[in-house]
N, C-alpha and C positions, 0 to 999 in steps of 0.2 A: 541385561537379562540374558544376552548371548553368552557373555563371559561365565554368568554363573551356571549356566546350562553346560558349557564346555566344562567348567570345572567339576560339575557334579558327575558328568559321564565320562571324564577323562581317566585314563588308566595311569596312576601316579608312579608306579615303579617298573623298572626294567623286567623284573620277573613277571609282572601281570601282562606286559605286552608279549612276552615270550609265551605265555600260556595262551594268550589269544590267537597269536600266529599260529601256535600247534593245533589249536582247535580248528581254526580256519583250514590248515593244511590237511586235517584228517577229514573234514567235510568234503573237500575236493577229492581226496584220495578215495572215500567211499563212493562219490559221485562218478569217478572214473571206472570203478569196478563194482557195479550194482549188482543187487541179487536178481536172478533170472528164473522165470518159471514158465511152465506150458500148462495150458488146461485143454483138455479135449474130452468128448464123450465116450464113454466105454460102455455101450448097450444103450438101450432106450432111456433108461431112468438114472443112470450113474454118470456123474461127472468126475473126472481124474485130474487132479493138479499135481504136477511133478516138478520138484526143486531141480533146477539146473545148475545151481552153484553161483559163484561170483566169477563174471567174466568181463574183460575189457569192453567198454561201451561201444567201440567202434567194430567190434567182432561178435555179434550176437551169436549164442550158441544154437546149434540145431539138435533135434531129437528124431531119432528114427523110431517111428511108432508102428509095432507090428499089428497086422489086422489078420483076419481069418485067411484071406486069399494072397495077401502081399503085405509089403511094408512101404511106408513112404516117409519121407523127412519133412520136418516142420520146423520153422524158426521159433525160438522162444520169445518172451516179452519180458520188460523189466517189471519186477514186483514192486509197484509204486509204494503199496502200503508199508512193506517191510523197510524200503529205502526211507520213507519219511520218519518211520519210527526210529531208525539208527540215527538219522540226522537230528532228531529231536533229543535223543539221549546225549548225543556228543555236545549239541548246544547248551543243554542244561548242565552237563558236567563241566563243560568249558567256563560257562558263567559262574558256577558255584567256586570252581578253582580260582577263577580271578578275584572273586569277592573274599575268598579265605586268605589269599596271599596277604601279607601287610602291605598297607598303603603308606609310602613314606611321605613325610611331610613335604608340601610344595614349597621351594624356595626360589628366590630370585637367582638365576645362575647365569642370566645373560648380560649382566652389566647394566640393564635398563630397568624400566619398571615393571616390564611384563613377568608372569609367573610361569615357570617351567618345572617340569617334573625332574626330581633328582635321579641321579644314576645310582649304581650299586653302592658306591663310596659316599656316605653321607657328607654332605658340606655343611659348614657351620653358618649360621645366619649373621648378616652384617649387623653391626650396632645400629640401633634406631636413630641415631643422629646422621648417620652416613646415609640410611634410607630416606629421611626427611629431606636432607640436601639435595639427594639425587631427583626426588619427586618434585621439589621446589624449582630445580633447574629445568625439568620438563615442563612443568606448568608456565614458567617465563618463556621458554622456546616455543610453546605452542601458542601463547599470546602474542608474540612477536610475529610468527609465521604460521597462521592457522590453516592456510591451504595446503601445508605440506603433509598434514596428518589426516588419516582417515576417521570417521565417526567412532569405529571400533577402538582405534588407538586412544582418542580423546576420551572415551567412555572408561576405558582401562585406566587412565592416568587419574581421571577424576575418582574413580573408585579407590584407587591406592591413596590419594589425598585424604579421602574420607576415613579410610581405615586408619591412616596414620594421624587423624585429627587436625589436618593442615588447613587453615582458613584460606 
C-alpha cells in the first residue's frame, strides 16, 4: 500500500520536480516579502485601511499619520488575507502546472527491482527475461537472508514478482 501511495503521488519527471521546486521557492519569496497594511480611525465613524506595499518581513514599514494637532508614526501589520490568497493562487498554479507536464513512464534504472523515475533522457526498458531473472535472484536472496531486508523491500519485491507473474 505504501508503494502504491508513493507511486500515485510521486513526481515522475525532472520537469515536474523543477516545477514543484519553483512553486515552493515562490511561496517562500512571497512569505519573505508579504503585503503590509495599516488600519486607523479617521473620525468617529470612518475606518481607513492604507496599503503599505511589499516589505521584507524583518523590517515592518512605518506610516506617519497626520492628525489635526500633530502627526505620529505607526507600524504596519501583515495583510494576512491577501497573503493567504497569494499563497493559494501559487499552490493551485503549481499543482496544475505539475499535473499538465508529461509524466514519463517509470522504469527500473537502479539495477535492482525498485522503480525510479526517469530523467530527461528516456531510457529503454529491459527485456522481460532479464527482469524476471533479476526478480527471481532477489527472491532467492531474500529467502536465504530474510533479516537483511526491510518489510518495504520485501513488499516491493513481492509486488514486482506478482507483476511479472513469477510463482
